[in-house]
C-alpha positions, -999 to 999 in steps of 0.1 A, spaced: -187 83 -158 -153 95 -147 -119 80 -153 -99 78 -121 -71 99 -136 -93 130 -140 -89 155 -111 -120 177 -106 -108 194 -74 -137 218 -65 -146 228 -101 -180 212 -100 -210 215 -76 -221 190 -50 -252 183 -72 -230 174 -101 -207 152 -79 -238 132 -69 -243 123 -105 -207 111 -111 -201 73 -114 -172 51 -124 -162 15 -132 -155 9 -95 -188 24 -84 -208 4 -108 -190 -28 -99 -195 -23 -62 -232 -15 -67 -242 -42 -92 -217 -71 -89 -234 -101 -71 -201 -117 -61 -185 -112 -26 -159 -84 -28 -129 -78 -6 -117 -43 -12 -83 -30 -1 -70 5 1 -42 24 19 -15 49 9 11 22 11 9 -16 11 -24 -21 -8 -9 -38 -38 11 -63 -16 -18 -69 7 -43 -74 -22 -20 -98 -39 -14 -117 -7 -51 -120 1 -58 -134 -34 -28 -158 -30 -40 -171 4 -76 -175 -8 -66 -196 -37 -41 -216 -17 -68 -224 8 -91 -238 -19 -113 -207 -25 -119 -193 -60 -104 -157 -60 -96 -132 -86 -75 -100 -82 -87 -69 -100 -87 -31 -97 -58 -7 -92 -34 -37 -97 -41 -32 -134 -73 -51 -142 -104 -29 -148 -134 -42 -128 -158 -43 -157 -134 -63 -178 -140 -94 -157 -177 -90 -145 -191 -113 -173 -166 -141 -166 -171 -144 -129 -185 -176 -115 -210 -173 -87 -187 -186 -60 -157 -165 -71 -145 -140 -44 -133 -108 -60 -102 -92 -44 -101 -56 -55 -73 -32 -49 -88 3 -47 -70 36 -52 -82 69 -38 -91 80 -73 -113 49 -78 -130 54 -44 -135 92 -47 -171 91 -61 -183 56 -51 -217 52 -35 -213 17 -23 -186 -2 -3 -173 -38 -5 -187 -64 19 -152 -67 33 -132 -35 34 -95 -33 44 -81 1 53 -44 -1 59 -33 34 64 -36 70 52 -6 93 47 0 124 25 -1 114 -11 -16 125 -44 -19 161 -32 -18 172 -68 -52 156 -73 -71 169 -43 -80 203 -28 -63 193 4 -53 163 25 -88 160 41 -103 155 6 -78 128 -1 -85 111 32 -123 113 26 -118 95 -7 -100 67 10 -127 65 38 -154 58 11 -142 21 13 -163 17 44 -186 47 44 -215 27 28 -211 -5 46 -242 -21 62 -249 -47 89 -233 -80 79 -203 -63 63 -168 -63 77 -143 -35 82 -106 -44 89 -89 -11 97 -58 5 111 -64 11 148 -48 46 144 -75 57 120 -104 50 144 -130 77 144 -167 84 151 -177 73 116 -160 39 121 -174 35 156 -210 42 144 -208 16 116 -232 -14 118 -206 -35 101 -184 -59 121 -151 -41 129 -117 -56 134 -87 -33 143 -51 -41 132 -21 -24 146 13 -27 162 -5 -16 194 -15 -45 217 -49 -28 222 -60 -38 187 -78 -70 179 -50 -82 157 -15 -68 165 22 -74 162 42 -87 192 78 -82 180 79 -104 149 49 -125 159 13 -118 150 -13 -120 178 -45 -130 161 -74 -127 186 -52 -140 214 -37 -168 192 0 -163 186 12 -170 150 50 -172 154 72 -156 128 89 -189 122 56 -204 112 50 -176 87 86 -175 75 76 -147 50 97 -139 20 84 -103 23 111 -83 40 107 -55 65 87 -52 98 60 -31 80 52 -61 59 42 -80 90 14 -55 95 3 -61 59 4 -99 65 -17 -95 96 -43 -76 77 -43 -101 48 -46 -131 72 -75 -114 89 -94 -108 56 -87 -144 44 -97 -161 77 -129 -140 80 -138 -151 45 -135 -188 52 -98 -197 52 -82 -219 78 -57 -199 99 -30 -226 98 -34 -231 60 -34 -193 55 -2 -190 75 14 -217 53 4 -197 22 22 -167 35 56 -185 34 51 -193 -3 42 -157 -14 71 -141 -34 60 -105 -32 55 -80 -60 78 -68 -88 91 -33 -81 84 -36 -43 116 -42 -24 126 -65 -52 162 -77 -52 173 -74 -88 209 -86 -87 241 -86 -67 271 -71 -87 306 -70 -73 293 -76 -38 266 -49 -40 230 -57 -38 207 -37 -60 171 -34 -49 141 -21 -70 116 -4 -47 104 19 -75 67 14 -65 75 35 -34 59 69 -38 58 83 -3 86 91 23 76 64 48 79 37 22 114 49 14 125 50 50 112 14 54 132 3 24 165 19 36 160 3 71 151 -31 57 182 -34 36 206 -12 56 214 5 23 245 26 19 232 42 -13 197 56 -20 183 68 -53 154 91 -48 133 116 -67 106 119 -94 75 139 -101 71 166 -75 35 165 -63 40 189 -33 44 161 -7 59 172 27 93 156 28 103 167 63 101 132 78 124 119 51 149 147 53 150 143 90 157 106 86 184 112 60 200 138 81 201 116 111 209 82 96 240 68 80 229 66 43 264 72 29 253 81 -7 221 99 -17 215 101 -54 188 127 -64 167 127 -95 146 157 -107 123 172 -96 115 161 -61 150 147 -55 165 181 -62 141 196 -36 151 170 -11 188 175 -18 185 213 -12 172 206 23 198 181 34 225 191 59 237 156 62 273 145 59 263 120 33 275 122 -2 246 140 -20 247 137 -58 223 154 -82 219 135 -115 199 142 -147 183 108 -154 180 72 -143 209 60 -164 233 85 -147 219 76 -113 226 39 -117 261 47 -131 269 68 -100 255 41 -78 278 16 -93 308 39 -85 300 46 -49 280 17 -34 298 -8 -12 269 -28 3 234 -21 -10 218 4 -34 180 9 -31 160 27 -57 131 40 -36 120 74 -51 94 86 -26 77 101 -56 58 91 -87 78 84 -118 
C-alpha cells in the first residue's frame, strides 16, 4: 500500500506493480457513493472546489476530498448514502489505481513532476488512469486536445470541453457555449480572474449539471465562488502596488496566465528545480514587457541565465529578499507565481 509521495520509477517489475494499492485505489474500488474525480496538471484544485461549491449550492450533498488535503479513507465511514464525493486526484494518487470514478474530469496534461516519473509518457499515463477503467454508464469530461484512441473506445459517455468550437462545451470569447446553449459572461460574473478559468468553469458546470444540478442555478453559484487561497489571490495593495499570491502555480503556463491576467510589472519566480522545460516561459519573458523578474533558487536561477530580455532580472537568496526587492521596484502589480514547487 503505497503513499503517493514515494517514487518507484522503474525499480520494480510489472508483476509487483500489479500488487500495489493505495488509499485512492481502495476508495475508488470499494466506496458505494457516487464519485466525481478531477485531475489535470493545472486547475484541478480550483475546478474541484468549484464543483463541490456548485453541488451544495444546488441542494445536493457534496464533500470535497483527495489531493486538496483530505485523505479519502478519513471520510469513508461518515459518508451518507446520498452524498456525492468530489475528489481531487493527483498523478501520484492515480498512478496505481485499478478503478476509475463514475464521473471523471480530465482538464489538461502538461510537463510536471518529472522528478517522480521515468519520462513524460509515464506521467501522462498516470493521469489517464482517471478514465482508463470506466465502464458503460460512467461519464468522462475531457479536454478535446487530449482525445485519443483509448478515449474514443470507452463505453462511458464522453463530453469534450475546449476553447475550440468543435467541442461539446466550448468558449466563445468570454461566454460559454453549453451544448448550443449560451451562458453569457455577465450571467456568470465570476470572481475567478483570467480567461483560463473560464475553461475550468465550463468543465465544472458540465460535471455539476450532468450530476443533477440545474444549469441556471449552477451558473448563479459560479458568481458566488471566491476562489482558492494561493491561486491568483490578491493579498494587499500597498502604495498603489497590488501584490498577488499565485504560489500554487508550479508550471510555466500557469505563471504566464498569472502575468497576463494582472498585467504585472514584477514577477517573482523560482523554487525546487524538477527538470521542467522552461522554454515556453523564457520565450514569453523575453518577448513580453515584464519590467522586473525576481529569481529565487534553484529553478529561478536557471531561468535567469537563459533570459536575454531587457527586463530587470534580479537574483535573490530567499523569499524575504524577493519581497523586499519587489517593494523597491514595483509600480503597478507584483505577482508571486514560481512556476516550480516550493
